[in-house]
N, C-alpha and C positions, 0 to 999 in steps of 0.2 A: 463395650466393656473391656474386651481383650486389648483394644488399642490403649485404653487408660492404664491397664495393668502394665503394659509394655513401657509406657512413659514413666510410670512410677519406678519400675525396675531399673530403667536406664538412669534416672536421676539418682536413685539410691546407690547405684554402682559408682557414678561420678562422685557422689558425696564420700563414699568409702575411699576412693582414690585420693580425694583432696585432703581428707583428715589424716590419711597415711603420710602425707607430705609434712604434716606439722612436726612430728618427732624428728624427721630427717632434717628439716630446717633448723629446729631448736638445737639438737646435738651437733648438727653440722656447723652451726655458728661457733660453738665452743671449740670444735676441732680446728676450724680455720683460725680462731683467736690464738690458739696455742701452736700455730705453724704446722698443722697436720700431725702433731705429736701427741704424747700422752697428756690427758687432762688431769690436773691435780685432784686428788680424792675429795678434799674438803670442798672445792669449788663444784665438783660434779655432784656432791651430796645436796647442795642448795639448788642446783639445776634440776635434780630429781624431784625436790619438794615443790618447785614452782610449776613443773611440767603439767600435772593433772589440771590445775586451774587454767593454765594457758590452753590446754587441749580442749576443754569444755567451752571456754569463752570464745576461742577462735572458731570452733565448729559452729557455735550459735551465730557468730558474726557472718560466717559464710551463708547460712540460711537466711538470716535477717536481710542482708544486702541484696539477695536475689541472685546469687551466683549460679543458680540452676534454672534460670529462665532461658538463658542462651542455649543454642544448639552447637555442639562442638564442631560439627561439619562446617559451620559458618562463623567460627570464632573470629572476632575482629576487635577494633578499637573499643567499642562499648563494653566488651567483655573484659578487656584489660583494665578499664576504668573501674568496673565492678570489683575486680580482683584487688586493685589498689585500695579501694574503699574498705573491703572486707578485712584485708590484712592489717591496715592501719587502725581500723576500729577495734579489732580483737587485741592488737598489740598495746594500744593506748589503755584500754580497760584493764588489761592484766598488768602491764609494766608500771603504771603510775603508782598503784598501791605497793607493788613489790619494791619500787625504788625507795619509797619512804619507810617501809617496814624493815627491809633487809638491805638498807643502803650500804653500798661498798662491797657487798658480797658478790653481786653479779657484775662482772666487768662491763664498763659502759659500751665498749665496742660490740658486745653481744647483741644489743638492741638493733642497731642498723644492719648488722650481719644477718640476723634472723629475718628481718623484714625483706631484705634483698633476696635472700635464699628462697623464702616462701613465695614471693611474687614470681621469681624466676621459675620455680618448680611448677607452680600452678599454670602460669601462662605458657611455659614450655611444653607441658603435657598437651594442652589444647592445640597449640600450633603444630606439634608433631602429629597429633591425630588428624588435623585438617590436611596436613601435607600428605600423609600416607593415604588418606581417603581420596584426596583430589588427584594425586599424581600416581596412583597405582596403575593408571592407564599406560604409564611408561613400561610397565612390566606385562601388560596384557596385549593380546593380538587385536588388531583392528586396522582399517584402511589408513595408510600413512598419508596425512593431510598437510598440504601447504596452504596457508591462509594469506590472501592478498588484502592488506589493510590492517594496520595495528592501531586503529582508532577505537572509539567507544563501541562501535558495532563489533569489531574484532574481539574486544575484551569480553563482551557479552556472549559471543559465539564460543570462545574458549571455555567459559564457565559451563555452557550447555554441553559441549563436547566432553569435558571432564566428568560432568555429572552422569552422563549416559555411557561412560566408557565400558561398563560391564554388561551392556545390553547386546542383543543380536545386531549384527551389522554395525558395530561401533566404529567410531573414528578415532584415530590416534594422532593428535596434532603434533607436528614435528617442528615446523619453523614458520615464521612470519616473513613476508616481504612488504616493504613500504617505501615510497619515494621520498619520504621526509628524512633528510640527513640526520636530524636530531634524534630520531628513533633508532638509528642503527646501533646495534650492540645492546639495546635495552631489552628487558624481558617483560612479558605479560603472563602472570601465573606460571612462571618457569619456562615459558616458550620464548625463544630469542628471535629478535628481528635481525636477520643476517644478510639481507640483500635488497636490491632495488627491483623494480618491475622488470627492467631489461634482463635481469639475471634469472628470470623464471625458468627458461629451458635448461640452463646449466644446473640450477639447484634441484630441479625435478629429477635429473639424471643422477646427481651426486647423492641425494638422500633417498633414492628409490621411492619417490612420491607416487601415490596411486590416485590421488584426487586433489583438485584445486578448488577451493571455495572462495568466491569473491565476497568479501565482507565490507564493501563500500556501497551502501544503499543509494547514495546520490551520485554514483560514478557516471561521468559523461559517456555518451555512446562511443566516441573514438577510443577511449581507454578500454571499455568493455570489448570492443572489436579487436584491439591489440592483444588483450589477454586471451581471447578465444583463438586468435591466430597462433599464438605461442603454444597454447595447449594442444592445438591440432598438430603443430610441428613436432611435439614430443609424444603425441598419442596418449595423452592423459585425460581422464574425464574431468568435467568441471560443472559447478553449480554455483548458485548465488543465494544470499540471504534475501528476505523480502525487501521490497522498496520502502522508502521512508513513509509513504502514505499507508502502507500495510502493517507497519510495526505498531503494535498496541502496547502501551505502558512500558516501552523499551524492553520487551521480552522477545527472545529469539528461541524458537523451538526447532529441534533437528527435523521434526516432521514437516516444518515449513520451508526447509531448504528446497529451492526450486531450480528447474533447468533454466539456463540463460535463454531468454526469449527474443524474438525478433524486435520487440519493443525496446529491449536493452540496446540492441545494435543500432536502431534508428532513433533512439530516444531523444527527448528534449529535456530542458531544465524543468525541475519539478514546479508545478503550478502552485502559487501561493494565493489563497483565497481569503476574502473577508467573510468568514463563516458567520460572524455575528450579524452582519448585514443580510446575508442569505437567509439565516435562520429567522430573523425578524420578519422577512417577507413570506416565509412558508409556515412556520410553527403556528399551530392553532387555526390554520386556514383550511377551507374546503378546496381540495385540489383534484383536478380531473386530467388524465392523460389519455389521449387517443393513440392507437398503435402501441399500446403498453407492452405487448409481447415481442416487439422488434428489438434490434440490437441497441439502438439509442433509447427507445422507449423503456426497455427493461432496466437499463442502467439508470435512467432518470427515476424510475420507480424505487430502486435501491437507495439512491441518494436522498430522494424526497422523503421516503419512509423513515429514514434515520433522523429527520428533522421534526418529526412528530406533528404532522398535520392533524386537524380535528377529524376530518373525514377524507378518505382517499378513494377516489373512483377511478378504476382502471378499465379501459375499453380496448377491445381488439376484435377483428372479424375472423381471426384464426382461433379455433377452439383449443388446439393443443398449445399454442403460444400463450394464450391467456391462462390456461390451466397451469402451465409451468411457472409463470411469474407469480400467479396467485398463491400457489403452494409454497414457493420459496419465501414470499413475503410473510405468509402466515406463520411459518416456522421461525423466521428471524425476528419478526415483530408481532408477537402474539397479542399484544394489547392494542394494536392499531385497528381503528374502525375502517375496515377494508371492504369495498364493494366492487365486485368484478362483474362486468356486463359484456356479453357477446353482442357487439353493435357494429354494423357497417356504417361508415359515415355517409353513405348514400341512402340509408334508411332514415328518412327525416322524422318519421313518427317515433321510432325507437330513440333517436338522438334527442328529440325534444322531450320525450318521456323521462329520460335519465336526467336531463338538464333541469327540468321543472321539478322533479322529485327531490333532487339532492342539492340544487342551487350552488354549484361550485363558484368559488371566488377567483380562481386562477385556472386557466386551461392551457395545457401544453399539447399542441397539435403535432404529433410525430407520425401519424398514419400517412403513409405514402408508398406508392410503387416506385422503385429506384433503379431497376436493372435496365441499363441503357439499351443494349442490343435487343432484349426481349420486347421492350416497349416500342421500339422504333417502327415496327410493322403493325403495331396495334394501338394507334393513336386514340381510338375511341375508349379503350380500356384505361389508358393512361389519363385521359382527360376526365373521364367519369370519376376516377378515384382521386387524383391529385388536384384537379381544378374544381369540379362540382362538389366533391367531398369537402374540400376546404371552404367553399361558399356555404355549404349547408351548416357546417359546424360554426362558422363565423356568424351566420344569421341566428342560429340557436343560442350562441353566447350573448349576442346583443339582446335578443328577446328575453333572456333570463338574467340580464343585468350582471354578467360576468365582469369583474373589475379589470383583469389583465388576461390577455390572450397572447401566447407565445407560439410563433410559427417556426418550426425547425426547417430551415432551407438548406441549400447546397451551393457549392461553387459552380455547379453545372447550370445554375440559373443565370450566370453572367455570360452575355454574348452566346446564347445557346445555339448549338448546331444540331441538337437532337431533340426528339419529342419530350423525353423525360425532363431535360433542362428547361425547355420552354414551358412545360406545365408548372414547374416550380417557380418560374419567373412570374407567371400569371397568378399563382398563389400569393406571391409577394405583393403584386399590384392590388389584389383583392383586399389584403390586409391594410395596405396604405390607404386605399380608397375609403374603407369603412371606418378607419381611425378618425377621419374628419367628420363622419356622419353620426357618431354614436358616443356614448359615455364610456365605452369599453376601450381600454388602452391596448393597441395592437403593436406587438414587438416582434421583429423578425431577427433570427440568429442564423447567420450564413457561415458554413465551414466546409472543408473538403472531406476527403476519405478518412474513415476511421479504421484502424488496424483490427482485423479479426471480425469485422461486422459480417452479417449473413450476406452471402453473394459477392463478397469482396475478393480481392486477389489472394490474400494471405491464406484463407481456408482452401482455396483452389490449389495453391502451391503445396500446402500440407497434404492434401488428398493425393496429388500427383506423386509426391515423394513417398507416401505410405504404400502406394501401388507400384513403386519402381518405374514410374513413367517420366519422360522428359518434361521439363517445365515449359509451358507455352506462354510466350510474351508476344503481344501484337506488333510492337515496333521497338527497335533498340533505343530510340530517342524519346520514347514516351515518358512524360514527367507527370507526377501526381503529388498533391499535398497530402500529408498523413498526420494524424494524431491518434492517441489512444482513446478508447471509448470513455473511460473514467474522466480523462482530461476534458474531452468535448462536453460531456454532460455537466461537469462541475462549472465549466465556463458558461454554459447555457444558463445555469442557475445564477451565476454572478451577473450575467447580462440582464437577466430578469429583474434582479435587485436594483440594477442601475437604471433600467429603462423607465421612461415616463410616458411613452406612447408615440407611435409613428416612426420609431427608429429602425434602421437596418444595421444590426451589429455584425461585424466581420471578425471572426476569431483569427488571431495571429497563428498561422499554421507553420511558421518557420520557413525553411528553404524547401522547395519541391525536391522529390526524390525520384530517380530513374527507376522504373519498374524492373529493368534489367539488374540494377544494383540490389534491389530487394530480393530478386530471385537468387542472385549469387550469395547473399547473406543467409538465406534460408537453406541453401544447399550446404553451406559451411556448417550451420547449426545441426543439420541432420547427420553430420559425420561423413558425408560423401565428398568426392572430389569432382569439381566441374571438368568436363571433358574426358574423364575416365569412367566415373560411375554414372553420371547423369549429364545431359546436355540441355541447353536452352534453345528452344525452337521458336522462330519468329513466324507468326501466322498472318500478319497484316492487319491493318485497322478494320474494325467491324463497323457496321452501319451506325452513323451518328457519333462515332468516337472522334475526339480531338487528340492531338499529340500532347497538348498541355491544357490545363484549366486555369481560369482566372478567378480571383476572389472578389473583384469589384470592377465596375465599369470605369472607363477612362474619364467619363463625365462626373463620376462620384468623387467628391473630395473627402479623403480620409482624415478624420479627427481623432485625437487621443481621448481616452475616457479615464475614469478613476482607476481602471485596471490596465496594466501595461500589455496584456495579451488580448485585450478587447478593443477594437477600433470601431468608430462610428462612420458609416458610409453616408455622407451628406449628399442627398439627392434632391433634384428639383421635382416638385409635385406637378404632374401634368394634369390637364383637364380630363378627369375620369368620369364625367357625367354620362358618357355613353356606355359605361361598363355594364349596367343592368341590362340594357338592350342587347349588348353583345353576348352576355351570358344566356339570355333567352334564346338567341339564335344558336348558340352552341348546344343548349339543351335540346332544341328541335332537331339539330343535325345529329346528335347522339341517338335520338329516337329513330332516325332514318338509317343509322349505321353507315354514314358516309365518311369513311376513313380519310380519303384524300381531301374532301371538303373541310373536314375537321382540322386536318393538319394545316391547311392554308389559313383557316380562320385563326388558329392558335398562333401561328407565326406573325400573321398580320396584326393581331392584338398587341404583340410585344414589339412591333416595328422591325421585324427581321424577315428577309426573304428566305423561305424554306429551301433546303438543299435536297 
């Protein structure tokens, strides 16, 4: 109620101001007509007679046209059009009778002069109000900001900065820089573009800039690295607006300004997906994810939940991980039919119980142990989870007529030198084998490291930096492929939509990155200086580690697909008739806990001599 009263008061105040402009415009027109001199008495007499009718009619026209629907803070072209309509409507209704009744008494020039003056006064008041409201930040204190990028995102950011200029920890936009020569000297909401990217250090010093905001959501990583380097050079803080994928309805909030991340420095071109195709394969379907609480599994959950499956079954053997993703999904997607089950993929009874009860149509198998050094000396544990667990969920899927089964694999499955990679290669072979023996379509998606996943190098480096420790890198020449977790999961969904069964899809990981370079970039982001504040210590290769990983075998012919970042590894199917017998032997060996025996069997199965 109080809000309604406030609106009424505001609109009434605006109405009073507008109608106060009517006499100013009317008598001002006469004053201009007589060259700012004295208006003849007889002419002024007729002006006084016409004015009451003009005043009432013009005020009614203001209200009728809807002059008070707009908000002065956002006065724009539609408001000007409404002003023109209201002024012309009132003038025509009043002046037409006056012209015929007292023809010749009112000078003809008065009509256009009145209209011009009234339009100017009404629109001028609104523009002045908007300018004072928007640019009062010029007169208030706040962090002096330089904005990189005078494009659409920069314009949206300026609006938000101006809107929040009177809040705590406000920002005061001072200048733009942009590498587009056409934008030099131009203004966005009164803030001028006065330099190029290379001028950043000089302009920061000249204008006493306290913060740099990167307003280029699609900026390539080399540009972001360059900006970060220059900000470090002049010791100024920096942040960035959300990335393109995170911007909703083209809105930018100050609360969403984020620190520049390692993903920005190592980033790749944004992934463009066929969401219509992906949605067609997921929406309204019963979906099951194993390993739902893991890094890839949990992001798959978020992406799939947004596509509205009819039933969503999430499984994990970690109570805390399952609880965390279950809680998150229930908050974000309250109407989703979500079933969370604590299930170990080696618990065949529980696995079949879930499958038979909920009858999933698509299964994403993301449950796996993946830490290479930890698994190297525990082959039995790795085989039970990654090999036999995969075999169990594959058989359960076939028994319960699952239409599509997606195995999440890894680049470590290619020419593996470690137990973890070998187990994932056997998992691939299992899926290839059963694709030819059942009506279930088995699809494998193979990719490299994901930035920030649990147990990966990025969280390790963050932890070391937070505890003021040197960063540990195994070897200066170690190379790894990286992509972000959202990118990997979205491409998994795209590959699922493309796959028909039996394929091994390889995600385009771009160029491999040296772990040493990754460490250097994270040191830079932390504000420290390599060699002064922190060092990189080389510890040597760990058991099972390779200097570089491969995404496909030399014998696999890579073919293009519908998506430019997804390749098809064309492989020759070998005679896998002996696979069931070999699996039985592995199960028996697991019961005997014969680690060395199991390791030999594992590598023999994939045709590699264990190291």
